[in-house]
PDB file with SEQRES, HELIX, SHEET and CRYST1 records, atoms N, CA, C and O in Angstrom:
SEQRES   1 A   88  MET ALA ASP GLN LEU PRO LEU ASP ASP ALA THR LYS LYS          
SEQRES   2 A   88  GLU LEU GLN THR PHE MET GLU ASN GLU GLN ALA GLN GLN          
SEQRES   3 A   88  ARG LEU ASN ALA SER ILE HIS SER PHE THR SER MET CYS          
SEQRES   4 A   88  TRP ASP LYS CYS ILE THR ALA THR PRO GLY ASN SER PHE          
SEQRES   5 A   88  SER ARG SER GLU SER SER CYS LEU ALA ASN CYS VAL GLU          
SEQRES   6 A   88  ARG PHE LEU ASP THR SER LEU TYR ILE VAL ASN ARG ILE          
SEQRES   7 A   88  GLU HIS GLN ARG VAL GLN SER GLY ALA GLN                      
HELIX    1 AA1 ASP A    9  CYS A   43  1                                  35    
HELIX    2 AA2 ARG A   54  ALA A   87  1                                  34    
CRYST1    1.000    1.000    1.000  90.00  90.00  90.00 P 1           1          
ATOM      1  N   MET A   1     143.786  66.602 169.418  1.00  0.00           N  
ATOM      2  CA  MET A   1     143.334  67.965 169.240  1.00  0.00           C  
ATOM      3  C   MET A   1     142.224  68.029 168.185  1.00  0.00           C  
ATOM      4  O   MET A   1     142.081  67.118 167.371  1.00  0.00           O  
ATOM      5  N   ALA A   2     141.457  69.089 168.207  1.00  0.00           N  
ATOM      6  CA  ALA A   2     140.331  69.243 167.293  1.00  0.00           C  
ATOM      7  C   ALA A   2     140.780  69.494 165.862  1.00  0.00           C  
ATOM      8  O   ALA A   2     140.022  69.239 164.927  1.00  0.00           O  
ATOM      9  N   ASP A   3     142.013  69.996 165.670  1.00  0.00           N  
ATOM     10  CA  ASP A   3     142.475  70.281 164.313  1.00  0.00           C  
ATOM     11  C   ASP A   3     143.068  69.051 163.626  1.00  0.00           C  
ATOM     12  O   ASP A   3     143.478  69.139 162.469  1.00  0.00           O  
ATOM     13  N   GLN A   4     143.122  67.913 164.307  1.00  0.00           N  
ATOM     14  CA  GLN A   4     143.660  66.675 163.746  1.00  0.00           C  
ATOM     15  C   GLN A   4     142.550  65.630 163.649  1.00  0.00           C  
ATOM     16  O   GLN A   4     142.575  64.631 164.368  1.00  0.00           O  
ATOM     17  N   LEU A   5     141.587  65.852 162.774  1.00  0.00           N  
ATOM     18  CA  LEU A   5     140.500  64.906 162.588  1.00  0.00           C  
ATOM     19  C   LEU A   5     140.964  63.753 161.714  1.00  0.00           C  
ATOM     20  O   LEU A   5     141.618  63.976 160.695  1.00  0.00           O  
ATOM     21  N   PRO A   6     140.636  62.517 162.097  1.00  0.00           N  
ATOM     22  CA  PRO A   6     141.007  61.381 161.253  1.00  0.00           C  
ATOM     23  C   PRO A   6     140.117  61.350 160.004  1.00  0.00           C  
ATOM     24  O   PRO A   6     138.890  61.361 160.107  1.00  0.00           O  
ATOM     25  N   LEU A   7     140.744  61.311 158.836  1.00  0.00           N  
ATOM     26  CA  LEU A   7     140.006  61.288 157.572  1.00  0.00           C  
ATOM     27  C   LEU A   7     140.382  60.037 156.801  1.00  0.00           C  
ATOM     28  O   LEU A   7     141.548  59.645 156.759  1.00  0.00           O  
ATOM     29  N   ASP A   8     139.375  59.412 156.187  1.00  0.00           N  
ATOM     30  CA  ASP A   8     139.689  58.249 155.359  1.00  0.00           C  
ATOM     31  C   ASP A   8     140.273  58.720 154.029  1.00  0.00           C  
ATOM     32  O   ASP A   8     140.216  59.906 153.704  1.00  0.00           O  
ATOM     33  N   ASP A   9     140.833  57.789 153.266  1.00  0.00           N  
ATOM     34  CA  ASP A   9     141.510  58.137 152.014  1.00  0.00           C  
ATOM     35  C   ASP A   9     140.580  58.814 151.013  1.00  0.00           C  
ATOM     36  O   ASP A   9     140.987  59.751 150.326  1.00  0.00           O  
ATOM     37  N   ALA A  10     139.339  58.351 150.924  1.00  0.00           N  
ATOM     38  CA  ALA A  10     138.384  58.944 149.975  1.00  0.00           C  
ATOM     39  C   ALA A  10     138.101  60.400 150.338  1.00  0.00           C  
ATOM     40  O   ALA A  10     138.027  61.262 149.462  1.00  0.00           O  
ATOM     41  N   THR A  11     137.946  60.666 151.621  1.00  0.00           N  
ATOM     42  CA  THR A  11     137.685  62.034 152.072  1.00  0.00           C  
ATOM     43  C   THR A  11     138.897  62.923 151.826  1.00  0.00           C  
ATOM     44  O   THR A  11     138.756  64.072 151.406  1.00  0.00           O  
ATOM     45  N   LYS A  12     140.097  62.387 152.091  1.00  0.00           N  
ATOM     46  CA  LYS A  12     141.321  63.143 151.825  1.00  0.00           C  
ATOM     47  C   LYS A  12     141.433  63.496 150.346  1.00  0.00           C  
ATOM     48  O   LYS A  12     141.782  64.623 149.994  1.00  0.00           O  
ATOM     49  N   LYS A  13     141.132  62.520 149.478  1.00  0.00           N  
ATOM     50  CA  LYS A  13     141.204  62.758 148.034  1.00  0.00           C  
ATOM     51  C   LYS A  13     140.173  63.797 147.615  1.00  0.00           C  
ATOM     52  O   LYS A  13     140.473  64.687 146.819  1.00  0.00           O  
ATOM     53  N   GLU A  14     138.969  63.686 148.145  1.00  0.00           N  
ATOM     54  CA  GLU A  14     137.915  64.655 147.828  1.00  0.00           C  
ATOM     55  C   GLU A  14     138.312  66.056 148.295  1.00  0.00           C  
ATOM     56  O   GLU A  14     138.095  67.035 147.581  1.00  0.00           O  
ATOM     57  N   LEU A  15     138.885  66.149 149.476  1.00  0.00           N  
ATOM     58  CA  LEU A  15     139.328  67.437 150.003  1.00  0.00           C  
ATOM     59  C   LEU A  15     140.458  68.015 149.155  1.00  0.00           C  
ATOM     60  O   LEU A  15     140.478  69.215 148.881  1.00  0.00           O  
ATOM     61  N   GLN A  16     141.400  67.165 148.739  1.00  0.00           N  
ATOM     62  CA  GLN A  16     142.505  67.604 147.889  1.00  0.00           C  
ATOM     63  C   GLN A  16     141.980  68.124 146.549  1.00  0.00           C  
ATOM     64  O   GLN A  16     142.418  69.169 146.067  1.00  0.00           O  
ATOM     65  N   THR A  17     141.043  67.389 145.956  1.00  0.00           N  
ATOM     66  CA  THR A  17     140.443  67.809 144.683  1.00  0.00           C  
ATOM     67  C   THR A  17     139.720  69.142 144.843  1.00  0.00           C  
ATOM     68  O   THR A  17     139.832  70.023 143.991  1.00  0.00           O  
ATOM     69  N   PHE A  18     138.984  69.284 145.932  1.00  0.00           N  
ATOM     70  CA  PHE A  18     138.283  70.536 146.202  1.00  0.00           C  
ATOM     71  C   PHE A  18     139.267  71.697 146.311  1.00  0.00           C  
ATOM     72  O   PHE A  18     139.046  72.760 145.730  1.00  0.00           O  
ATOM     73  N   MET A  19     140.356  71.493 147.056  1.00  0.00           N  
ATOM     74  CA  MET A  19     141.357  72.545 147.231  1.00  0.00           C  
ATOM     75  C   MET A  19     142.018  72.909 145.899  1.00  0.00           C  
ATOM     76  O   MET A  19     142.244  74.088 145.626  1.00  0.00           O  
ATOM     77  N   GLU A  20     142.324  71.921 145.079  1.00  0.00           N  
ATOM     78  CA  GLU A  20     142.925  72.189 143.770  1.00  0.00           C  
ATOM     79  C   GLU A  20     141.974  72.988 142.895  1.00  0.00           C  
ATOM     80  O   GLU A  20     142.395  73.914 142.202  1.00  0.00           O  
ATOM     81  N   ASN A  21     140.691  72.635 142.922  1.00  0.00           N  
ATOM     82  CA  ASN A  21     139.698  73.371 142.133  1.00  0.00           C  
ATOM     83  C   ASN A  21     139.555  74.807 142.621  1.00  0.00           C  
ATOM     84  O   ASN A  21     139.440  75.728 141.812  1.00  0.00           O  
ATOM     85  N   GLU A  22     139.561  75.004 143.926  1.00  0.00           N  
ATOM     86  CA  GLU A  22     139.471  76.354 144.483  1.00  0.00           C  
ATOM     87  C   GLU A  22     140.695  77.191 144.111  1.00  0.00           C  
ATOM     88  O   GLU A  22     140.569  78.375 143.797  1.00  0.00           O  
ATOM     89  N   GLN A  23     141.869  76.581 144.146  1.00  0.00           N  
ATOM     90  CA  GLN A  23     143.090  77.294 143.770  1.00  0.00           C  
ATOM     91  C   GLN A  23     143.074  77.648 142.289  1.00  0.00           C  
ATOM     92  O   GLN A  23     143.497  78.739 141.908  1.00  0.00           O  
ATOM     93  N   ALA A  24     142.587  76.732 141.450  1.00  0.00           N  
ATOM     94  CA  ALA A  24     142.482  77.016 140.016  1.00  0.00           C  
ATOM     95  C   ALA A  24     141.512  78.170 139.778  1.00  0.00           C  
ATOM     96  O   ALA A  24     141.774  79.044 138.951  1.00  0.00           O  
ATOM     97  N   GLN A  25     140.395  78.175 140.498  1.00  0.00           N  
ATOM     98  CA  GLN A  25     139.422  79.261 140.373  1.00  0.00           C  
ATOM     99  C   GLN A  25     140.041  80.587 140.810  1.00  0.00           C  
ATOM    100  O   GLN A  25     139.811  81.622 140.184  1.00  0.00           O  
ATOM    101  N   GLN A  26     140.820  80.551 141.877  1.00  0.00           N  
ATOM    102  CA  GLN A  26     141.486  81.763 142.365  1.00  0.00           C  
ATOM    103  C   GLN A  26     142.489  82.287 141.335  1.00  0.00           C  
ATOM    104  O   GLN A  26     142.567  83.495 141.112  1.00  0.00           O  
ATOM    105  N   ARG A  27     143.256  81.391 140.706  1.00  0.00           N  
ATOM    106  CA  ARG A  27     144.211  81.819 139.674  1.00  0.00           C  
ATOM    107  C   ARG A  27     143.480  82.405 138.469  1.00  0.00           C  
ATOM    108  O   ARG A  27     143.923  83.401 137.899  1.00  0.00           O  
ATOM    109  N   LEU A  28     142.365  81.793 138.081  1.00  0.00           N  
ATOM    110  CA  LEU A  28     141.574  82.313 136.968  1.00  0.00           C  
ATOM    111  C   LEU A  28     141.046  83.705 137.294  1.00  0.00           C  
ATOM    112  O   LEU A  28     141.126  84.611 136.464  1.00  0.00           O  
ATOM    113  N   ASN A  29     140.511  83.879 138.490  1.00  0.00           N  
ATOM    114  CA  ASN A  29     140.000  85.194 138.891  1.00  0.00           C  
ATOM    115  C   ASN A  29     141.105  86.241 138.909  1.00  0.00           C  
ATOM    116  O   ASN A  29     140.882  87.381 138.504  1.00  0.00           O  
ATOM    117  N   ALA A  30     142.288  85.868 139.372  1.00  0.00           N  
ATOM    118  CA  ALA A  30     143.416  86.803 139.390  1.00  0.00           C  
ATOM    119  C   ALA A  30     143.813  87.193 137.970  1.00  0.00           C  
ATOM    120  O   ALA A  30     144.114  88.356 137.704  1.00  0.00           O  
ATOM    121  N   SER A  31     143.812  86.218 137.054  1.00  0.00           N  
ATOM    122  CA  SER A  31     144.138  86.513 135.654  1.00  0.00           C  
ATOM    123  C   SER A  31     143.103  87.444 135.037  1.00  0.00           C  
ATOM    124  O   SER A  31     143.452  88.401 134.346  1.00  0.00           O  
ATOM    125  N   ILE A  32     141.841  87.163 135.286  1.00  0.00           N  
ATOM    126  CA  ILE A  32     140.771  88.009 134.748  1.00  0.00           C  
ATOM    127  C   ILE A  32     140.911  89.429 135.286  1.00  0.00           C  
ATOM    128  O   ILE A  32     140.782  90.393 134.532  1.00  0.00           O  
ATOM    129  N   HIS A  33     141.170  89.561 136.565  1.00  0.00           N  
ATOM    130  CA  HIS A  33     141.355  90.891 137.163  1.00  0.00           C  
ATOM    131  C   HIS A  33     142.546  91.603 136.526  1.00  0.00           C  
ATOM    132  O   HIS A  33     142.482  92.796 136.227  1.00  0.00           O  
ATOM    133  N   SER A  34     143.619  90.866 136.325  1.00  0.00           N  
ATOM    134  CA  SER A  34     144.839  91.455 135.768  1.00  0.00           C  
ATOM    135  C   SER A  34     144.618  91.969 134.353  1.00  0.00           C  
ATOM    136  O   SER A  34     144.938  93.120 134.056  1.00  0.00           O  
ATOM    137  N   PHE A  35     144.065  91.116 133.464  1.00  0.00           N  
ATOM    138  CA  PHE A  35     143.914  91.620 132.097  1.00  0.00           C  
ATOM    139  C   PHE A  35     142.768  92.596 131.956  1.00  0.00           C  
ATOM    140  O   PHE A  35     142.774  93.417 131.038  1.00  0.00           O  
ATOM    141  N   THR A  36     141.781  92.532 132.840  1.00  0.00           N  
ATOM    142  CA  THR A  36     140.727  93.544 132.809  1.00  0.00           C  
ATOM    143  C   THR A  36     141.315  94.910 133.144  1.00  0.00           C  
ATOM    144  O   THR A  36     141.044  95.896 132.459  1.00  0.00           O  
ATOM    145  N   SER A  37     142.110  94.961 134.185  1.00  0.00           N  
ATOM    146  CA  SER A  37     142.725  96.222 134.591  1.00  0.00           C  
ATOM    147  C   SER A  37     143.671  96.744 133.515  1.00  0.00           C  
ATOM    148  O   SER A  37     143.613  97.915 133.139  1.00  0.00           O  
ATOM    149  N   MET A  38     144.537  95.871 133.027  1.00  0.00           N  
ATOM    150  CA  MET A  38     145.528  96.274 132.028  1.00  0.00           C  
ATOM    151  C   MET A  38     144.848  96.743 130.737  1.00  0.00           C  
ATOM    152  O   MET A  38     145.174  97.804 130.205  1.00  0.00           O  
ATOM    153  N   CYS A  39     143.908  95.950 130.247  1.00  0.00           N  
ATOM    154  CA  CYS A  39     143.272  96.281 128.968  1.00  0.00           C  
ATOM    155  C   CYS A  39     142.348  97.490 129.099  1.00  0.00           C  
ATOM    156  O   CYS A  39     142.233  98.281 128.162  1.00  0.00           O  
ATOM    157  N   TRP A  40     141.697  97.644 130.233  1.00  0.00           N  
ATOM    158  CA  TRP A  40     140.841  98.814 130.440  1.00  0.00           C  
ATOM    159  C   TRP A  40     141.679 100.085 130.364  1.00  0.00           C  
ATOM    160  O   TRP A  40     141.319 101.035 129.669  1.00  0.00           O  
ATOM    161  N   ASP A  41     142.798 100.096 131.085  1.00  0.00           N  
ATOM    162  CA  ASP A  41     143.665 101.277 131.084  1.00  0.00           C  
ATOM    163  C   ASP A  41     144.209 101.578 129.694  1.00  0.00           C  
ATOM    164  O   ASP A  41     144.377 102.741 129.327  1.00  0.00           O  
ATOM    165  N   LYS A  42     144.481 100.547 128.935  1.00  0.00           N  
ATOM    166  CA  LYS A  42     145.052 100.727 127.603  1.00  0.00           C  
ATOM    167  C   LYS A  42     144.005 101.172 126.580  1.00  0.00           C  
ATOM    168  O   LYS A  42     144.294 102.007 125.722  1.00  0.00           O  
ATOM    169  N   CYS A  43     142.800 100.624 126.664  1.00  0.00           N  
ATOM    170  CA  CYS A  43     141.820 100.799 125.581  1.00  0.00           C  
ATOM    171  C   CYS A  43     140.743 101.845 125.841  1.00  0.00           C  
ATOM    172  O   CYS A  43     140.213 102.421 124.891  1.00  0.00           O  
ATOM    173  N   ILE A  44     140.414 102.101 127.073  1.00  0.00           N  
ATOM    174  CA  ILE A  44     139.336 103.041 127.389  1.00  0.00           C  
ATOM    175  C   ILE A  44     139.976 104.357 127.823  1.00  0.00           C  
ATOM    176  O   ILE A  44     140.431 104.502 128.957  1.00  0.00           O  
ATOM    177  N   THR A  45     140.000 105.302 126.901  1.00  0.00           N  
ATOM    178  CA  THR A  45     140.709 106.562 127.146  1.00  0.00           C  
ATOM    179  C   THR A  45     139.779 107.691 127.590  1.00  0.00           C  
ATOM    180  O   THR A  45     140.248 108.736 128.039  1.00  0.00           O  
ATOM    181  N   ALA A  46     138.482 107.491 127.468  1.00  0.00           N  
ATOM    182  CA  ALA A  46     137.519 108.510 127.881  1.00  0.00           C  
ATOM    183  C   ALA A  46     136.457 107.829 128.745  1.00  0.00           C  
ATOM    184  O   ALA A  46     136.437 106.605 128.874  1.00  0.00           O  
ATOM    185  N   THR A  47     135.592 108.625 129.321  1.00  0.00           N  
ATOM    186  CA  THR A  47     134.500 108.060 130.103  1.00  0.00           C  
ATOM    187  C   THR A  47     133.563 107.312 129.166  1.00  0.00           C  
ATOM    188  O   THR A  47     133.043 107.898 128.216  1.00  0.00           O  
ATOM    189  N   PRO A  48     133.340 106.020 129.420  1.00  0.00           N  
ATOM    190  CA  PRO A  48     132.486 105.256 128.509  1.00  0.00           C  
ATOM    191  C   PRO A  48     131.024 105.696 128.603  1.00  0.00           C  
ATOM    192  O   PRO A  48     130.539 106.093 129.662  1.00  0.00           O  
ATOM    193  N   GLY A  49     130.354 105.614 127.482  1.00  0.00           N  
ATOM    194  CA  GLY A  49     128.934 105.931 127.435  1.00  0.00           C  
ATOM    195  C   GLY A  49     128.120 104.678 127.704  1.00  0.00           C  
ATOM    196  O   GLY A  49     128.501 103.841 128.522  1.00  0.00           O  
ATOM    197  N   ASN A  50     126.994 104.556 127.006  1.00  0.00           N  
ATOM    198  CA  ASN A  50     126.122 103.393 127.172  1.00  0.00           C  
ATOM    199  C   ASN A  50     126.742 102.123 126.607  1.00  0.00           C  
ATOM    200  O   ASN A  50     126.412 101.015 127.030  1.00  0.00           O  
ATOM    201  N   SER A  51     127.642 102.297 125.651  1.00  0.00           N  
ATOM    202  CA  SER A  51     128.319 101.140 125.064  1.00  0.00           C  
ATOM    203  C   SER A  51     129.707 101.571 124.605  1.00  0.00           C  
ATOM    204  O   SER A  51     129.995 102.762 124.487  1.00  0.00           O  
ATOM    205  N   PHE A  52     130.556 100.591 124.348  1.00  0.00           N  
ATOM    206  CA  PHE A  52     131.902 100.887 123.864  1.00  0.00           C  
ATOM    207  C   PHE A  52     131.858 101.241 122.388  1.00  0.00           C  
ATOM    208  O   PHE A  52     131.004 100.759 121.645  1.00  0.00           O  
ATOM    209  N   SER A  53     132.781 102.082 121.976  1.00  0.00           N  
ATOM    210  CA  SER A  53     132.904 102.380 120.549  1.00  0.00           C  
ATOM    211  C   SER A  53     133.473 101.152 119.850  1.00  0.00           C  
ATOM    212  O   SER A  53     133.959 100.228 120.503  1.00  0.00           O  
ATOM    213  N   ARG A  54     133.413 101.145 118.539  1.00  0.00           N  
ATOM    214  CA  ARG A  54     133.949 100.033 117.761  1.00  0.00           C  
ATOM    215  C   ARG A  54     135.450  99.861 118.038  1.00  0.00           C  
ATOM    216  O   ARG A  54     135.932  98.737 118.180  1.00  0.00           O  
ATOM    217  N   SER A  55     136.177 100.972 118.112  1.00  0.00           N  
ATOM    218  CA  SER A  55     137.622 100.886 118.347  1.00  0.00           C  
ATOM    219  C   SER A  55     137.924 100.397 119.766  1.00  0.00           C  
ATOM    220  O   SER A  55     138.874  99.641 119.969  1.00  0.00           O  
ATOM    221  N   GLU A  56     137.127 100.818 120.743  1.00  0.00           N  
ATOM    222  CA  GLU A  56     137.324 100.337 122.111  1.00  0.00           C  
ATOM    223  C   GLU A  56     137.050  98.838 122.209  1.00  0.00           C  
ATOM    224  O   GLU A  56     137.809  98.101 122.839  1.00  0.00           O  
ATOM    225  N   SER A  57     135.971  98.398 121.588  1.00  0.00           N  
ATOM    226  CA  SER A  57     135.638  96.967 121.599  1.00  0.00           C  
ATOM    227  C   SER A  57     136.728  96.143 120.945  1.00  0.00           C  
ATOM    228  O   SER A  57     137.128  95.097 121.457  1.00  0.00           O  
ATOM    229  N   SER A  58     137.202  96.623 119.810  1.00  0.00           N  
ATOM    230  CA  SER A  58     138.267  95.924 119.093  1.00  0.00           C  
ATOM    231  C   SER A  58     139.550  95.891 119.921  1.00  0.00           C  
ATOM    232  O   SER A  58     140.209  94.855 120.010  1.00  0.00           O  
ATOM    233  N   CYS A  59     139.898  97.013 120.518  1.00  0.00           N  
ATOM    234  CA  CYS A  59     141.103  97.097 121.348  1.00  0.00           C  
ATOM    235  C   CYS A  59     141.005  96.142 122.538  1.00  0.00           C  
ATOM    236  O   CYS A  59     141.960  95.425 122.836  1.00  0.00           O  
ATOM    237  N   LEU A  60     139.866  96.129 123.214  1.00  0.00           N  
ATOM    238  CA  LEU A  60     139.692  95.237 124.360  1.00  0.00           C  
ATOM    239  C   LEU A  60     139.821  93.773 123.954  1.00  0.00           C  
ATOM    240  O   LEU A  60     140.503  92.996 124.623  1.00  0.00           O  
ATOM    241  N   ALA A  61     139.166  93.399 122.859  1.00  0.00           N  
ATOM    242  CA  ALA A  61     139.236  92.009 122.394  1.00  0.00           C  
ATOM    243  C   ALA A  61     140.667  91.625 122.030  1.00  0.00           C  
ATOM    244  O   ALA A  61     141.145  90.559 122.415  1.00  0.00           O  
ATOM    245  N   ASN A  62     141.344  92.493 121.290  1.00  0.00           N  
ATOM    246  CA  ASN A  62     142.729  92.205 120.898  1.00  0.00           C  
ATOM    247  C   ASN A  62     143.656  92.140 122.108  1.00  0.00           C  
ATOM    248  O   ASN A  62     144.537  91.283 122.174  1.00  0.00           O  
ATOM    249  N   CYS A  63     143.460  93.033 123.049  1.00  0.00           N  
ATOM    250  CA  CYS A  63     144.303  93.067 124.246  1.00  0.00           C  
ATOM    251  C   CYS A  63     144.162  91.768 125.040  1.00  0.00           C  
ATOM    252  O   CYS A  63     145.162  91.176 125.445  1.00  0.00           O  
ATOM    253  N   VAL A  64     142.940  91.331 125.258  1.00  0.00           N  
ATOM    254  CA  VAL A  64     142.711  90.090 126.005  1.00  0.00           C  
ATOM    255  C   VAL A  64     143.286  88.901 125.242  1.00  0.00           C  
ATOM    256  O   VAL A  64     143.915  88.030 125.843  1.00  0.00           O  
ATOM    257  N   GLU A  65     143.080  88.852 123.935  1.00  0.00           N  
ATOM    258  CA  GLU A  65     143.628  87.750 123.133  1.00  0.00           C  
ATOM    259  C   GLU A  65     145.148  87.718 123.214  1.00  0.00           C  
ATOM    260  O   GLU A  65     145.735  86.644 123.350  1.00  0.00           O  
ATOM    261  N   ARG A  66     145.793  88.874 123.133  1.00  0.00           N  
ATOM    262  CA  ARG A  66     147.263  88.915 123.232  1.00  0.00           C  
ATOM    263  C   ARG A  66     147.729  88.484 124.615  1.00  0.00           C  
ATOM    264  O   ARG A  66     148.723  87.770 124.747  1.00  0.00           O  
ATOM    265  N   PHE A  67     147.012  88.917 125.642  1.00  0.00           N  
ATOM    266  CA  PHE A  67     147.349  88.531 127.011  1.00  0.00           C  
ATOM    267  C   PHE A  67     147.272  87.017 127.159  1.00  0.00           C  
ATOM    268  O   PHE A  67     148.176  86.399 127.723  1.00  0.00           O  
ATOM    269  N   LEU A  68     146.193  86.417 126.652  1.00  0.00           N  
ATOM    270  CA  LEU A  68     146.033  84.965 126.745  1.00  0.00           C  
ATOM    271  C   LEU A  68     147.071  84.241 125.900  1.00  0.00           C  
ATOM    272  O   LEU A  68     147.638  83.242 126.343  1.00  0.00           O  
ATOM    273  N   ASP A  69     147.328  84.731 124.684  1.00  0.00           N  
ATOM    274  CA  ASP A  69     148.357  84.123 123.828  1.00  0.00           C  
ATOM    275  C   ASP A  69     149.720  84.156 124.506  1.00  0.00           C  
ATOM    276  O   ASP A  69     150.450  83.165 124.501  1.00  0.00           O  
ATOM    277  N   THR A  70     150.054  85.291 125.084  1.00  0.00           N  
ATOM    278  CA  THR A  70     151.347  85.435 125.754  1.00  0.00           C  
ATOM    279  C   THR A  70     151.437  84.524 126.969  1.00  0.00           C  
ATOM    280  O   THR A  70     152.467  83.888 127.192  1.00  0.00           O  
ATOM    281  N   SER A  71     150.378  84.457 127.746  1.00  0.00           N  
ATOM    282  CA  SER A  71     150.366  83.580 128.920  1.00  0.00           C  
ATOM    283  C   SER A  71     150.544  82.125 128.515  1.00  0.00           C  
ATOM    284  O   SER A  71     151.306  81.394 129.148  1.00  0.00           O  
ATOM    285  N   LEU A  72     149.854  81.702 127.470  1.00  0.00           N  
ATOM    286  CA  LEU A  72     149.975  80.330 126.983  1.00  0.00           C  
ATOM    287  C   LEU A  72     151.380  80.060 126.468  1.00  0.00           C  
ATOM    288  O   LEU A  72     151.937  78.992 126.718  1.00  0.00           O  
ATOM    289  N   TYR A  73     151.956  81.015 125.755  1.00  0.00           N  
ATOM    290  CA  TYR A  73     153.322  80.863 125.251  1.00  0.00           C  
ATOM    291  C   TYR A  73     154.302  80.680 126.408  1.00  0.00           C  
ATOM    292  O   TYR A  73     155.171  79.809 126.359  1.00  0.00           O  
ATOM    293  N   ILE A  74     154.162  81.493 127.436  1.00  0.00           N  
ATOM    294  CA  ILE A  74     155.070  81.410 128.585  1.00  0.00           C  
ATOM    295  C   ILE A  74     154.931  80.065 129.287  1.00  0.00           C  
ATOM    296  O   ILE A  74     155.932  79.437 129.631  1.00  0.00           O  
ATOM    297  N   VAL A  75     153.703  79.623 129.500  1.00  0.00           N  
ATOM    298  CA  VAL A  75     153.483  78.322 130.143  1.00  0.00           C  
ATOM    299  C   VAL A  75     154.105  77.205 129.314  1.00  0.00           C  
ATOM    300  O   VAL A  75     154.778  76.330 129.858  1.00  0.00           O  
ATOM    301  N   ASN A  76     153.885  77.229 128.003  1.00  0.00           N  
ATOM    302  CA  ASN A  76     154.453  76.194 127.134  1.00  0.00           C  
ATOM    303  C   ASN A  76     155.974  76.241 127.133  1.00  0.00           C  
ATOM    304  O   ASN A  76     156.629  75.199 127.123  1.00  0.00           O  
ATOM    305  N   ARG A  77     156.530  77.427 127.144  1.00  0.00           N  
ATOM    306  CA  ARG A  77     157.995  77.577 127.150  1.00  0.00           C  
ATOM    307  C   ARG A  77     158.593  77.033 128.449  1.00  0.00           C  
ATOM    308  O   ARG A  77     159.602  76.328 128.422  1.00  0.00           O  
ATOM    309  N   ILE A  78     157.984  77.355 129.564  1.00  0.00           N  
ATOM    310  CA  ILE A  78     158.458  76.847 130.852  1.00  0.00           C  
ATOM    311  C   ILE A  78     158.341  75.328 130.898  1.00  0.00           C  
ATOM    312  O   ILE A  78     159.254  74.650 131.369  1.00  0.00           O  
ATOM    313  N   GLU A  79     157.237  74.797 130.419  1.00  0.00           N  
ATOM    314  CA  GLU A  79     157.051  73.341 130.389  1.00  0.00           C  
ATOM    315  C   GLU A  79     158.107  72.687 129.506  1.00  0.00           C  
ATOM    316  O   GLU A  79     158.663  71.651 129.872  1.00  0.00           O  
ATOM    317  N   HIS A  80     158.387  73.273 128.360  1.00  0.00           N  
ATOM    318  CA  HIS A  80     159.412  72.745 127.450  1.00  0.00           C  
ATOM    319  C   HIS A  80     160.778  72.738 128.134  1.00  0.00           C  
ATOM    320  O   HIS A  80     161.515  71.757 128.036  1.00  0.00           O  
ATOM    321  N   GLN A  81     161.113  73.816 128.818  1.00  0.00           N  
ATOM    322  CA  GLN A  81     162.395  73.894 129.527  1.00  0.00           C  
ATOM    323  C   GLN A  81     162.457  72.874 130.661  1.00  0.00           C  
ATOM    324  O   GLN A  81     163.508  72.284 130.912  1.00  0.00           O  
ATOM    325  N   ARG A  82     161.338  72.669 131.341  1.00  0.00           N  
ATOM    326  CA  ARG A  82     161.288  71.698 132.426  1.00  0.00           C  
ATOM    327  C   ARG A  82     161.520  70.291 131.895  1.00  0.00           C  
ATOM    328  O   ARG A  82     162.262  69.513 132.495  1.00  0.00           O  
ATOM    329  N   VAL A  83     160.893  69.963 130.776  1.00  0.00           N  
ATOM    330  CA  VAL A  83     161.057  68.643 130.170  1.00  0.00           C  
ATOM    331  C   VAL A  83     162.496  68.453 129.713  1.00  0.00           C  
ATOM    332  O   VAL A  83     163.080  67.390 129.922  1.00  0.00           O  
ATOM    333  N   GLN A  84     163.071  69.483 129.087  1.00  0.00           N  
ATOM    334  CA  GLN A  84     164.456  69.377 128.623  1.00  0.00           C  
ATOM    335  C   GLN A  84     165.423  69.204 129.788  1.00  0.00           C  
ATOM    336  O   GLN A  84     166.336  68.382 129.706  1.00  0.00           O  
ATOM    337  N   SER A  85     165.247  69.945 130.852  1.00  0.00           N  
ATOM    338  CA  SER A  85     166.170  69.828 131.984  1.00  0.00           C  
ATOM    339  C   SER A  85     165.988  68.493 132.702  1.00  0.00           C  
ATOM    340  O   SER A  85     166.933  67.983 133.303  1.00  0.00           O  
ATOM    341  N   GLY A  86     164.798  67.929 132.648  1.00  0.00           N  
ATOM    342  CA  GLY A  86     164.557  66.624 133.253  1.00  0.00           C  
ATOM    343  C   GLY A  86     165.137  65.487 132.443  1.00  0.00           C  
ATOM    344  O   GLY A  86     165.443  64.429 132.993  1.00  0.00           O  
ATOM    345  N   ALA A  87     165.296  65.686 131.136  1.00  0.00           N  
ATOM    346  CA  ALA A  87     165.822  64.645 130.249  1.00  0.00           C  
ATOM    347  C   ALA A  87     167.338  64.582 130.287  1.00  0.00           C  
ATOM    348  O   ALA A  87     167.917  63.593 129.839  1.00  0.00           O  
ATOM    349  N   GLN A  88     167.992  65.601 130.805  1.00  0.00           N  
ATOM    350  CA  GLN A  88     169.460  65.637 130.803  1.00  0.00           C  
ATOM    351  C   GLN A  88     170.045  64.874 131.950  1.00  0.00           C  
ATOM    352  O   GLN A  88     171.267  64.809 132.089  1.00  0.00           O  
TER     353      GLN A  88                                                      
END                                                                             
């Protein structure tokens, strides 16, 4: 069949790497969309003008930093639990 093309190992590896990179890009885009939406709703309370106010800029920066810190903490915690359960 046409959907079963024979691929050599190098091509398979290249295709796998490409797919992993695309999935990583998709996860990054989803994260950016998520914290953009969340932080916008939290920090921008009025119709923005030509630029953000000092408090809006500060709120947005802090919100994104907290989102990233929390995400990193969760990933590290899950990894720690995975390692511990694997060692038992």
